[in-house]
PyMOL Python script that loads the backbone (N, CA, C, O; Angstrom):
from pymol import cmd

cmd.read_pdbstr("""\
ATOM      1  N   UNK A   1       0.826  -1.201   0.000  1.00  0.00           N
ATOM      2  CA  UNK A   1       0.000   0.000   0.000  1.00  0.00           C
ATOM      3  C   UNK A   1       0.868   1.261   0.000  1.00  0.00           C
ATOM      4  O   UNK A   1       0.565   2.229  -0.697  1.00  0.00           O
ATOM      5  N   UNK A   2       1.940   1.241   0.781  1.00  0.00           N
ATOM      6  CA  UNK A   2       2.822   2.401   0.837  1.00  0.00           C
ATOM      7  C   UNK A   2       3.527   2.618  -0.497  1.00  0.00           C
ATOM      8  O   UNK A   2       3.678   3.758  -0.936  1.00  0.00           O
ATOM      9  N   UNK A   3       3.955   1.554  -1.136  1.00  0.00           N
ATOM     10  CA  UNK A   3       4.599   1.681  -2.446  1.00  0.00           C
ATOM     11  C   UNK A   3       3.662   2.364  -3.443  1.00  0.00           C
ATOM     12  O   UNK A   3       4.095   3.199  -4.237  1.00  0.00           O
ATOM     13  N   UNK A   4       2.394   2.009  -3.399  1.00  0.00           N
ATOM     14  CA  UNK A   4       1.416   2.622  -4.306  1.00  0.00           C
ATOM     15  C   UNK A   4       1.241   4.105  -3.991  1.00  0.00           C
ATOM     16  O   UNK A   4       1.143   4.920  -4.909  1.00  0.00           O
ATOM     17  N   UNK A   5       1.199   4.464  -2.720  1.00  0.00           N
ATOM     18  CA  UNK A   5       1.052   5.865  -2.321  1.00  0.00           C
ATOM     19  C   UNK A   5       2.242   6.681  -2.812  1.00  0.00           C
ATOM     20  O   UNK A   5       2.088   7.801  -3.301  1.00  0.00           O
ATOM     21  N   UNK A   6       3.438   6.096  -2.672  1.00  0.00           N
ATOM     22  CA  UNK A   6       4.662   6.795  -3.059  1.00  0.00           C
ATOM     23  C   UNK A   6       4.975   6.667  -4.546  1.00  0.00           C
ATOM     24  O   UNK A   6       5.894   7.305  -5.059  1.00  0.00           O
ATOM     25  N   UNK A   7       4.189   5.826  -5.232  1.00  0.00           N
ATOM     26  CA  UNK A   7       4.370   5.590  -6.669  1.00  0.00           C
ATOM     27  C   UNK A   7       5.768   5.044  -6.980  1.00  0.00           C
ATOM     28  O   UNK A   7       6.468   5.520  -7.874  1.00  0.00           O
ATOM     29  N   UNK A   8       6.139   4.022  -6.198  1.00  0.00           N
ATOM     30  CA  UNK A   8       7.393   3.304  -6.438  1.00  0.00           C
ATOM     31  C   UNK A   8       7.086   1.818  -6.523  1.00  0.00           C
ATOM     32  O   UNK A   8       6.040   1.364  -6.058  1.00  0.00           O
ATOM     33  N   UNK A   9       7.993   1.068  -7.116  1.00  0.00           N
ATOM     34  CA  UNK A   9       7.767  -0.367  -7.290  1.00  0.00           C
ATOM     35  C   UNK A   9       8.011  -1.144  -6.003  1.00  0.00           C
ATOM     36  O   UNK A   9       7.286  -2.091  -5.698  1.00  0.00           O
ATOM     37  N   UNK A  10       9.029  -0.744  -5.252  1.00  0.00           N
ATOM     38  CA  UNK A  10       9.439  -1.529  -4.087  1.00  0.00           C
ATOM     39  C   UNK A  10       9.772  -0.597  -2.921  1.00  0.00           C
ATOM     40  O   UNK A  10      10.374   0.462  -3.100  1.00  0.00           O
ATOM     41  N   UNK A  11       9.369  -1.014  -1.742  1.00  0.00           N
ATOM     42  CA  UNK A  11       9.757  -0.343  -0.491  1.00  0.00           C
ATOM     43  C   UNK A  11      10.673  -1.314   0.245  1.00  0.00           C
ATOM     44  O   UNK A  11      10.353  -2.497   0.370  1.00  0.00           O
ATOM     45  N   UNK A  12      11.799  -0.827   0.727  1.00  0.00           N
ATOM     46  CA  UNK A  12      12.688  -1.695   1.499  1.00  0.00           C
ATOM     47  C   UNK A  12      13.065  -1.002   2.804  1.00  0.00           C
ATOM     48  O   UNK A  12      13.020   0.223   2.920  1.00  0.00           O
ATOM     49  N   UNK A  13      13.429  -1.806   3.756  1.00  0.00           N
ATOM     50  CA  UNK A  13      13.815  -1.302   5.074  1.00  0.00           C
ATOM     51  C   UNK A  13      15.223  -0.723   5.008  1.00  0.00           C
ATOM     52  O   UNK A  13      16.136  -1.336   4.455  1.00  0.00           O
ATOM     53  N   UNK A  14      15.382   0.454   5.573  1.00  0.00           N
ATOM     54  CA  UNK A  14      16.705   1.081   5.621  1.00  0.00           C
ATOM     55  C   UNK A  14      17.568   0.395   6.667  1.00  0.00           C
ATOM     56  O   UNK A  14      17.067  -0.069   7.692  1.00  0.00           O
ATOM     57  N   UNK A  15      18.857   0.335   6.405  1.00  0.00           N
ATOM     58  CA  UNK A  15      19.777  -0.230   7.397  1.00  0.00           C
ATOM     59  C   UNK A  15      19.986   0.788   8.517  1.00  0.00           C
ATOM     60  O   UNK A  15      19.718   1.978   8.349  1.00  0.00           O
ATOM     61  N   UNK A  16      20.461   0.307   9.646  1.00  0.00           N
ATOM     62  CA  UNK A  16      20.742   1.193  10.777  1.00  0.00           C
ATOM     63  C   UNK A  16      21.759   2.261  10.382  1.00  0.00           C
ATOM     64  O   UNK A  16      21.634   3.418  10.784  1.00  0.00           O
ATOM     65  N   UNK A  17      22.758   1.879   9.601  1.00  0.00           N
ATOM     66  CA  UNK A  17      23.780   2.842   9.168  1.00  0.00           C
ATOM     67  C   UNK A  17      23.185   3.902   8.247  1.00  0.00           C
ATOM     68  O   UNK A  17      23.529   5.079   8.353  1.00  0.00           O
ATOM     69  N   UNK A  18      22.292   3.491   7.341  1.00  0.00           N
ATOM     70  CA  UNK A  18      21.656   4.453   6.436  1.00  0.00           C
ATOM     71  C   UNK A  18      20.777   5.432   7.203  1.00  0.00           C
ATOM     72  O   UNK A  18      20.761   6.626   6.906  1.00  0.00           O
ATOM     73  N   UNK A  19      20.048   4.923   8.190  1.00  0.00           N
ATOM     74  CA  UNK A  19      19.182   5.786   8.997  1.00  0.00           C
ATOM     75  C   UNK A  19      20.029   6.806   9.747  1.00  0.00           C
ATOM     76  O   UNK A  19      19.719   7.997   9.738  1.00  0.00           O
ATOM     77  N   UNK A  20      21.070   6.359  10.379  1.00  0.00           N
ATOM     78  CA  UNK A  20      21.937   7.255  11.161  1.00  0.00           C
ATOM     79  C   UNK A  20      22.575   8.314  10.264  1.00  0.00           C
ATOM     80  O   UNK A  20      22.636   9.490  10.626  1.00  0.00           O
ATOM     81  N   UNK A  21      23.051   7.887   9.087  1.00  0.00           N
ATOM     82  CA  UNK A  21      23.729   8.810   8.176  1.00  0.00           C
ATOM     83  C   UNK A  21      22.770   9.856   7.596  1.00  0.00           C
ATOM     84  O   UNK A  21      23.151  11.015   7.430  1.00  0.00           O
ATOM     85  N   UNK A  22      21.550   9.462   7.293  1.00  0.00           N
ATOM     86  CA  UNK A  22      20.631  10.393   6.641  1.00  0.00           C
ATOM     87  C   UNK A  22      19.759  11.178   7.603  1.00  0.00           C
ATOM     88  O   UNK A  22      19.355  12.298   7.291  1.00  0.00           O
ATOM     89  N   UNK A  23      19.461  10.614   8.772  1.00  0.00           N
ATOM     90  CA  UNK A  23      18.517  11.235   9.683  1.00  0.00           C
ATOM     91  C   UNK A  23      19.157  11.819  10.945  1.00  0.00           C
ATOM     92  O   UNK A  23      18.541  12.638  11.627  1.00  0.00           O
ATOM     93  N   UNK A  24      20.366  11.412  11.256  1.00  0.00           N
ATOM     94  CA  UNK A  24      21.051  11.818  12.490  1.00  0.00           C
ATOM     95  C   UNK A  24      20.397  11.253  13.743  1.00  0.00           C
ATOM     96  O   UNK A  24      20.625  11.755  14.844  1.00  0.00           O
ATOM     97  N   UNK A  25      19.586  10.212  13.582  1.00  0.00           N
ATOM     98  CA  UNK A  25      18.960   9.515  14.703  1.00  0.00           C
ATOM     99  C   UNK A  25      19.323   8.041  14.607  1.00  0.00           C
ATOM    100  O   UNK A  25      19.644   7.543  13.528  1.00  0.00           O
ATOM    101  N   UNK A  26      19.272   7.343  15.738  1.00  0.00           N
ATOM    102  CA  UNK A  26      19.444   5.895  15.706  1.00  0.00           C
ATOM    103  C   UNK A  26      18.078   5.256  15.504  1.00  0.00           C
ATOM    104  O   UNK A  26      17.050   5.853  15.822  1.00  0.00           O
ATOM    105  N   UNK A  27      18.077   4.041  14.976  1.00  0.00           N
ATOM    106  CA  UNK A  27      16.824   3.315  14.796  1.00  0.00           C
ATOM    107  C   UNK A  27      16.159   3.177  16.169  1.00  0.00           C
ATOM    108  O   UNK A  27      16.819   2.888  17.167  1.00  0.00           O
ATOM    109  N   UNK A  28      14.866   3.385  16.198  1.00  0.00           N
ATOM    110  CA  UNK A  28      14.108   3.347  17.447  1.00  0.00           C
ATOM    111  C   UNK A  28      13.957   4.714  18.079  1.00  0.00           C
ATOM    112  O   UNK A  28      13.251   4.877  19.075  1.00  0.00           O
ATOM    113  N   UNK A  29      14.632   5.708  17.487  1.00  0.00           N
ATOM    114  CA  UNK A  29      14.576   7.052  18.044  1.00  0.00           C
ATOM    115  C   UNK A  29      14.294   8.103  16.982  1.00  0.00           C
ATOM    116  O   UNK A  29      14.393   9.298  17.262  1.00  0.00           O
ATOM    117  N   UNK A  30      13.949   7.690  15.779  1.00  0.00           N
ATOM    118  CA  UNK A  30      13.724   8.650  14.692  1.00  0.00           C
ATOM    119  C   UNK A  30      12.451   9.447  14.981  1.00  0.00           C
ATOM    120  O   UNK A  30      11.337   8.928  14.911  1.00  0.00           O
ATOM    121  N   UNK A  31      12.648  10.695  15.298  1.00  0.00           N
ATOM    122  CA  UNK A  31      11.531  11.591  15.608  1.00  0.00           C
ATOM    123  C   UNK A  31      10.824  11.988  14.317  1.00  0.00           C
ATOM    124  O   UNK A  31      11.430  11.959  13.246  1.00  0.00           O
ATOM    125  N   UNK A  32       9.555  12.356  14.409  1.00  0.00           N
ATOM    126  CA  UNK A  32       8.828  12.777  13.215  1.00  0.00           C
ATOM    127  C   UNK A  32       9.184  14.195  12.754  1.00  0.00           C
ATOM    128  O   UNK A  32       8.726  14.637  11.701  1.00  0.00           O
ATOM    129  N   UNK A  33       9.984  14.894  13.527  1.00  0.00           N
ATOM    130  CA  UNK A  33      10.396  16.268  13.199  1.00  0.00           C
ATOM    131  C   UNK A  33      11.891  16.414  13.465  1.00  0.00           C
ATOM    132  O   UNK A  33      12.512  15.533  14.060  1.00  0.00           O
ATOM    133  N   UNK A  34      12.461  17.527  13.021  1.00  0.00           N
ATOM    134  CA  UNK A  34      13.860  17.813  13.304  1.00  0.00           C
ATOM    135  C   UNK A  34      14.835  17.121  12.373  1.00  0.00           C
ATOM    136  O   UNK A  34      15.983  16.881  12.746  1.00  0.00           O
ATOM    137  N   UNK A  35      14.399  16.797  11.175  1.00  0.00           N
ATOM    138  CA  UNK A  35      15.277  16.118  10.219  1.00  0.00           C
ATOM    139  C   UNK A  35      16.216  17.111   9.549  1.00  0.00           C
ATOM    140  O   UNK A  35      15.868  18.280   9.385  1.00  0.00           O
ATOM    141  N   UNK A  36      17.405  16.654   9.161  1.00  0.00           N
ATOM    142  CA  UNK A  36      18.367  17.553   8.513  1.00  0.00           C
ATOM    143  C   UNK A  36      17.864  18.121   7.179  1.00  0.00           C
ATOM    144  O   UNK A  36      18.228  19.235   6.803  1.00  0.00           O
ATOM    145  N   UNK A  37      17.044  17.368   6.480  1.00  0.00           N
ATOM    146  CA  UNK A  37      16.471  17.783   5.199  1.00  0.00           C
ATOM    147  C   UNK A  37      14.960  17.546   5.248  1.00  0.00           C
ATOM    148  O   UNK A  37      14.495  16.684   5.994  1.00  0.00           O
ATOM    149  N   UNK A  38      14.197  18.297   4.467  1.00  0.00           N
ATOM    150  CA  UNK A  38      12.747  18.036   4.420  1.00  0.00           C
ATOM    151  C   UNK A  38      12.481  16.576   4.049  1.00  0.00           C
ATOM    152  O   UNK A  38      13.189  15.998   3.224  1.00  0.00           O
ATOM    153  N   UNK A  39      11.472  15.998   4.656  1.00  0.00           N
ATOM    154  CA  UNK A  39      11.179  14.583   4.484  1.00  0.00           C
ATOM    155  C   UNK A  39       9.688  14.410   4.216  1.00  0.00           C
ATOM    156  O   UNK A  39       8.853  14.887   4.983  1.00  0.00           O
ATOM    157  N   UNK A  40       9.363  13.730   3.132  1.00  0.00           N
ATOM    158  CA  UNK A  40       7.962  13.420   2.868  1.00  0.00           C
ATOM    159  C   UNK A  40       7.489  12.443   3.931  1.00  0.00           C
ATOM    160  O   UNK A  40       8.101  11.396   4.138  1.00  0.00           O
ATOM    161  N   UNK A  41       6.411  12.783   4.595  1.00  0.00           N
ATOM    162  CA  UNK A  41       5.923  11.974   5.706  1.00  0.00           C
ATOM    163  C   UNK A  41       4.504  11.501   5.420  1.00  0.00           C
ATOM    164  O   UNK A  41       3.626  12.298   5.089  1.00  0.00           O
ATOM    165  N   UNK A  42       4.292  10.201   5.552  1.00  0.00           N
ATOM    166  CA  UNK A  42       2.980   9.605   5.402  1.00  0.00           C
ATOM    167  C   UNK A  42       2.518   9.198   6.798  1.00  0.00           C
ATOM    168  O   UNK A  42       3.241   8.496   7.505  1.00  0.00           O
ATOM    169  N   UNK A  43       1.330   9.626   7.203  1.00  0.00           N
ATOM    170  CA  UNK A  43       0.794   9.304   8.523  1.00  0.00           C
ATOM    171  C   UNK A  43      -0.444   8.432   8.327  1.00  0.00           C
ATOM    172  O   UNK A  43      -1.416   8.844   7.693  1.00  0.00           O
ATOM    173  N   UNK A  44      -0.392   7.229   8.877  1.00  0.00           N
ATOM    174  CA  UNK A  44      -1.473   6.259   8.706  1.00  0.00           C
ATOM    175  C   UNK A  44      -2.767   6.764   9.337  1.00  0.00           C
ATOM    176  O   UNK A  44      -2.787   7.153  10.505  1.00  0.00           O
ATOM    177  N   UNK A  45      -3.844   6.754   8.556  1.00  0.00           N
ATOM    178  CA  UNK A  45      -5.136   7.254   9.037  1.00  0.00           C
ATOM    179  C   UNK A  45      -5.692   6.419  10.187  1.00  0.00           C
ATOM    180  O   UNK A  45      -6.536   6.906  10.939  1.00  0.00           O
ATOM    181  N   UNK A  46      -5.245   5.181  10.342  1.00  0.00           N
ATOM    182  CA  UNK A  46      -5.755   4.374  11.461  1.00  0.00           C
ATOM    183  C   UNK A  46      -5.392   4.991  12.804  1.00  0.00           C
ATOM    184  O   UNK A  46      -6.054   4.715  13.805  1.00  0.00           O
ATOM    185  N   UNK A  47      -4.364   5.813  12.845  1.00  0.00           N
ATOM    186  CA  UNK A  47      -3.975   6.467  14.098  1.00  0.00           C
ATOM    187  C   UNK A  47      -4.966   7.541  14.504  1.00  0.00           C
ATOM    188  O   UNK A  47      -4.972   7.973  15.657  1.00  0.00           O
ATOM    189  N   UNK A  48      -5.801   7.976  13.577  1.00  0.00           N
ATOM    190  CA  UNK A  48      -6.759   9.041  13.878  1.00  0.00           C
ATOM    191  C   UNK A  48      -7.828   8.599  14.875  1.00  0.00           C
ATOM    192  O   UNK A  48      -8.518   9.442  15.448  1.00  0.00           O
ATOM    193  N   UNK A  49      -7.972   7.316  15.088  1.00  0.00           N
ATOM    194  CA  UNK A  49      -9.004   6.846  16.030  1.00  0.00           C
ATOM    195  C   UNK A  49      -8.572   6.975  17.491  1.00  0.00           C
ATOM    196  O   UNK A  49      -9.363   6.734  18.402  1.00  0.00           O
ATOM    197  N   UNK A  50      -7.325   7.354  17.703  1.00  0.00           N
ATOM    198  CA  UNK A  50      -6.818   7.522  19.066  1.00  0.00           C
ATOM    199  C   UNK A  50      -6.766   9.000  19.432  1.00  0.00           C
ATOM    200  O   UNK A  50      -6.391   9.836  18.609  1.00  0.00           O
ATOM    201  N   UNK A  51      -7.143   9.319  20.668  1.00  0.00           N
ATOM    202  CA  UNK A  51      -7.052  10.696  21.146  1.00  0.00           C
ATOM    203  C   UNK A  51      -5.604  11.129  21.303  1.00  0.00           C
ATOM    204  O   UNK A  51      -5.272  12.302  21.136  1.00  0.00           O
ATOM    205  N   UNK A  52      -4.749  10.171  21.626  1.00  0.00           N
ATOM    206  CA  UNK A  52      -3.339  10.463  21.865  1.00  0.00           C
ATOM    207  C   UNK A  52      -2.482   9.432  21.132  1.00  0.00           C
ATOM    208  O   UNK A  52      -2.738   8.231  21.213  1.00  0.00           O
ATOM    209  N   UNK A  53      -1.481   9.905  20.427  1.00  0.00           N
ATOM    210  CA  UNK A  53      -0.504   9.018  19.795  1.00  0.00           C
ATOM    211  C   UNK A  53       0.872   9.402  20.328  1.00  0.00           C
ATOM    212  O   UNK A  53       1.093  10.542  20.736  1.00  0.00           O
ATOM    213  N   UNK A  54       1.788   8.448  20.319  1.00  0.00           N
ATOM    214  CA  UNK A  54       3.126   8.672  20.844  1.00  0.00           C
ATOM    215  C   UNK A  54       4.133   8.585  19.714  1.00  0.00           C
ATOM    216  O   UNK A  54       4.012   7.741  18.826  1.00  0.00           O
ATOM    217  N   UNK A  55       5.116   9.451  19.750  1.00  0.00           N
ATOM    218  CA  UNK A  55       6.147   9.486  18.720  1.00  0.00           C
ATOM    219  C   UNK A  55       7.521   9.472  19.375  1.00  0.00           C
ATOM    220  O   UNK A  55       7.694   9.923  20.507  1.00  0.00           O
ATOM    221  N   UNK A  56       8.491   8.947  18.640  1.00  0.00           N
ATOM    222  CA  UNK A  56       9.875   8.939  19.125  1.00  0.00           C
ATOM    223  C   UNK A  56      10.356  10.375  19.290  1.00  0.00           C
ATOM    224  O   UNK A  56       9.980  11.269  18.532  1.00  0.00           O
ATOM    225  N   UNK A  57      11.193  10.570  20.297  1.00  0.00           N
ATOM    226  CA  UNK A  57      11.657  11.911  20.619  1.00  0.00           C
ATOM    227  C   UNK A  57      13.107  12.191  20.301  1.00  0.00           C
ATOM    228  O   UNK A  57      13.672  13.150  20.826  1.00  0.00           O
ATOM    229  N   UNK A  58      13.737  11.374  19.447  1.00  0.00           N
ATOM    230  CA  UNK A  58      15.115  11.641  19.045  1.00  0.00           C
ATOM    231  C   UNK A  58      16.161  10.892  19.842  1.00  0.00           C
ATOM    232  O   UNK A  58      17.351  11.000  19.548  1.00  0.00           O
ATOM    233  N   UNK A  59      15.750  10.142  20.835  1.00  0.00           N
ATOM    234  CA  UNK A  59      16.654   9.343  21.675  1.00  0.00           C
ATOM    235  C   UNK A  59      15.892   8.072  22.038  1.00  0.00           C
ATOM    236  O   UNK A  59      14.679   8.132  22.238  1.00  0.00           O
ATOM    237  N   UNK A  60      16.561   6.929  22.130  1.00  0.00           N
ATOM    238  CA  UNK A  60      15.850   5.674  22.407  1.00  0.00           C
ATOM    239  C   UNK A  60      14.990   5.680  23.676  1.00  0.00           C
ATOM    240  O   UNK A  60      14.085   4.855  23.802  1.00  0.00           O
ATOM    241  N   UNK A  61      15.254   6.583  24.606  1.00  0.00           N
ATOM    242  CA  UNK A  61      14.489   6.617  25.857  1.00  0.00           C
ATOM    243  C   UNK A  61      13.484   7.765  25.923  1.00  0.00           C
ATOM    244  O   UNK A  61      12.849   7.966  26.958  1.00  0.00           O
ATOM    245  N   UNK A  62      13.331   8.515  24.840  1.00  0.00           N
ATOM    246  CA  UNK A  62      12.431   9.671  24.844  1.00  0.00           C
ATOM    247  C   UNK A  62      11.318   9.495  23.823  1.00  0.00           C
ATOM    248  O   UNK A  62      11.553   9.118  22.676  1.00  0.00           O
ATOM    249  N   UNK A  63      10.109   9.776  24.266  1.00  0.00           N
ATOM    250  CA  UNK A  63       8.936   9.801  23.395  1.00  0.00           C
ATOM    251  C   UNK A  63       8.096  10.994  23.812  1.00  0.00           C
ATOM    252  O   UNK A  63       8.281  11.552  24.893  1.00  0.00           O
ATOM    253  N   UNK A  64       7.173  11.379  22.946  1.00  0.00           N
ATOM    254  CA  UNK A  64       6.278  12.456  23.333  1.00  0.00           C
ATOM    255  C   UNK A  64       4.866  12.157  22.845  1.00  0.00           C
ATOM    256  O   UNK A  64       4.673  11.570  21.780  1.00  0.00           O
ATOM    257  N   UNK A  65       3.882  12.571  23.644  1.00  0.00           N
ATOM    258  CA  UNK A  65       2.488  12.386  23.243  1.00  0.00           C
ATOM    259  C   UNK A  65       2.023  13.559  22.383  1.00  0.00           C
ATOM    260  O   UNK A  65       2.448  14.698  22.571  1.00  0.00           O
ATOM    261  N   UNK A  66       1.162  13.256  21.462  1.00  0.00           N
ATOM    262  CA  UNK A  66       0.554  14.289  20.633  1.00  0.00           C
ATOM    263  C   UNK A  66      -0.777  13.753  20.104  1.00  0.00           C
ATOM    264  O   UNK A  66      -1.156  12.620  20.398  1.00  0.00           O
ATOM    265  N   UNK A  67      -1.458  14.544  19.349  1.00  0.00           N
ATOM    266  CA  UNK A  67      -2.702  14.076  18.717  1.00  0.00           C
ATOM    267  C   UNK A  67      -2.406  13.760  17.251  1.00  0.00           C
ATOM    268  O   UNK A  67      -1.397  14.197  16.698  1.00  0.00           O
ATOM    269  N   UNK A  68      -3.287  13.009  16.648  1.00  0.00           N
ATOM    270  CA  UNK A  68      -3.138  12.682  15.233  1.00  0.00           C
ATOM    271  C   UNK A  68      -3.104  13.959  14.392  1.00  0.00           C
ATOM    272  O   UNK A  68      -2.251  14.110  13.518  1.00  0.00           O
ATOM    273  N   UNK A  69      -4.022  14.863  14.656  1.00  0.00           N
ATOM    274  CA  UNK A  69      -4.067  16.120  13.903  1.00  0.00           C
ATOM    275  C   UNK A  69      -2.800  16.929  14.069  1.00  0.00           C
ATOM    276  O   UNK A  69      -2.296  17.503  13.104  1.00  0.00           O
ATOM    277  N   UNK A  70      -2.283  16.979  15.281  1.00  0.00           N
ATOM    278  CA  UNK A  70      -1.054  17.722  15.523  1.00  0.00           C
ATOM    279  C   UNK A  70       0.134  17.039  14.843  1.00  0.00           C
ATOM    280  O   UNK A  70       1.027  17.712  14.328  1.00  0.00           O
ATOM    281  N   UNK A  71       0.146  15.711  14.841  1.00  0.00           N
ATOM    282  CA  UNK A  71       1.221  14.988  14.160  1.00  0.00           C
ATOM    283  C   UNK A  71       1.219  15.329  12.672  1.00  0.00           C
ATOM    284  O   UNK A  71       2.278  15.550  12.085  1.00  0.00           O
ATOM    285  N   UNK A  72       0.047  15.374  12.067  1.00  0.00           N
ATOM    286  CA  UNK A  72      -0.036  15.789  10.660  1.00  0.00           C
ATOM    287  C   UNK A  72       0.491  17.211  10.493  1.00  0.00           C
ATOM    288  O   UNK A  72       1.227  17.501   9.550  1.00  0.00           O
ATOM    289  N   UNK A  73       0.113  18.087  11.405  1.00  0.00           N
ATOM    290  CA  UNK A  73       0.504  19.497  11.305  1.00  0.00           C
ATOM    291  C   UNK A  73       2.012  19.688  11.450  1.00  0.00           C
ATOM    292  O   UNK A  73       2.634  20.357  10.625  1.00  0.00           O
ATOM    293  N   UNK A  74       2.604  19.104  12.496  1.00  0.00           N
ATOM    294  CA  UNK A  74       4.030  19.361  12.759  1.00  0.00           C
ATOM    295  C   UNK A  74       4.946  18.692  11.743  1.00  0.00           C
ATOM    296  O   UNK A  74       6.080  19.129  11.547  1.00  0.00           O
ATOM    297  N   UNK A  75       4.463  17.639  11.100  1.00  0.00           N
ATOM    298  CA  UNK A  75       5.277  16.961  10.094  1.00  0.00           C
ATOM    299  C   UNK A  75       4.991  17.451   8.683  1.00  0.00           C
ATOM    300  O   UNK A  75       5.774  17.198   7.768  1.00  0.00           O
ATOM    301  N   UNK A  76       3.871  18.150   8.500  1.00  0.00           N
ATOM    302  CA  UNK A  76       3.439  18.468   7.143  1.00  0.00           C
ATOM    303  C   UNK A  76       3.074  17.204   6.411  1.00  0.00           C
ATOM    304  O   UNK A  76       3.163  17.131   5.185  1.00  0.00           O
ATOM    305  N   UNK A  77       2.652  16.187   7.185  1.00  0.00           N
ATOM    306  CA  UNK A  77       2.418  14.850   6.653  1.00  0.00           C
ATOM    307  C   UNK A  77       1.161  14.728   5.822  1.00  0.00           C
ATOM    308  O   UNK A  77       0.270  15.578   5.846  1.00  0.00           O
ATOM    309  N   UNK A  78       1.129  13.641   5.092  1.00  0.00           N
ATOM    310  CA  UNK A  78      -0.025  13.273   4.261  1.00  0.00           C
ATOM    311  C   UNK A  78      -0.762  12.138   4.951  1.00  0.00           C
ATOM    312  O   UNK A  78      -0.157  11.120   5.289  1.00  0.00           O
ATOM    313  N   UNK A  79      -2.050  12.302   5.162  1.00  0.00           N
ATOM    314  CA  UNK A  79      -2.868  11.243   5.727  1.00  0.00           C
ATOM    315  C   UNK A  79      -3.148  10.213   4.645  1.00  0.00           C
ATOM    316  O   UNK A  79      -3.583  10.562   3.548  1.00  0.00           O
ATOM    317  N   UNK A  80      -2.900   8.940   4.952  1.00  0.00           N
ATOM    318  CA  UNK A  80      -3.142   7.892   3.972  1.00  0.00           C
ATOM    319  C   UNK A  80      -3.360   6.570   4.702  1.00  0.00           C
ATOM    320  O   UNK A  80      -2.870   6.373   5.814  1.00  0.00           O
ATOM    321  N   UNK A  81      -4.101   5.671   4.063  1.00  0.00           N
ATOM    322  CA  UNK A  81      -4.269   4.336   4.604  1.00  0.00           C
ATOM    323  C   UNK A  81      -3.057   3.516   4.205  1.00  0.00           C
ATOM    324  O   UNK A  81      -2.849   3.218   3.029  1.00  0.00           O
ATOM    325  N   UNK A  82      -2.265   3.160   5.195  1.00  0.00           N
ATOM    326  CA  UNK A  82      -0.992   2.480   4.938  1.00  0.00           C
ATOM    327  C   UNK A  82      -1.112   0.975   5.132  1.00  0.00           C
ATOM    328  O   UNK A  82      -0.497   0.202   4.397  1.00  0.00           O
ATOM    329  N   UNK A  83      -1.893   0.559   6.108  1.00  0.00           N
ATOM    330  CA  UNK A  83      -2.022  -0.869   6.400  1.00  0.00           C
ATOM    331  C   UNK A  83      -3.463  -1.311   6.371  1.00  0.00           C
ATOM    332  O   UNK A  83      -4.393  -0.506   6.400  1.00  0.00           O
ATOM    333  N   UNK A  84      -3.616  -2.612   6.314  1.00  0.00           N
ATOM    334  CA  UNK A  84      -4.968  -3.163   6.280  1.00  0.00           C
ATOM    335  C   UNK A  84      -5.583  -3.192   7.654  1.00  0.00           C
ATOM    336  O   UNK A  84      -6.724  -3.627   7.811  1.00  0.00           O
TER     337      UNK A  84
END
""", "prot")
cmd.dss("prot")
cmd.show_as("cartoon", "prot")
cmd.util.cbc("prot")
cmd.orient("prot")
């Protein structure tokens, strides 16, 4: 579903080294904001059914609560159905 949204043939998982090099975060700590370069962000619409969603805060031990609407706003994200 994500490949279709992004209009690509294949989606693959990034390696830990690729994530660190491109995002400046370690896997498990990639925050939805604060990226070195603008990043296209897709936010799964299934999260909209929750009053509160949690996101990584840039460190493996930090997270922050927010709302689905605010997550879309702060990321400039696109709402889309990503999973079944």
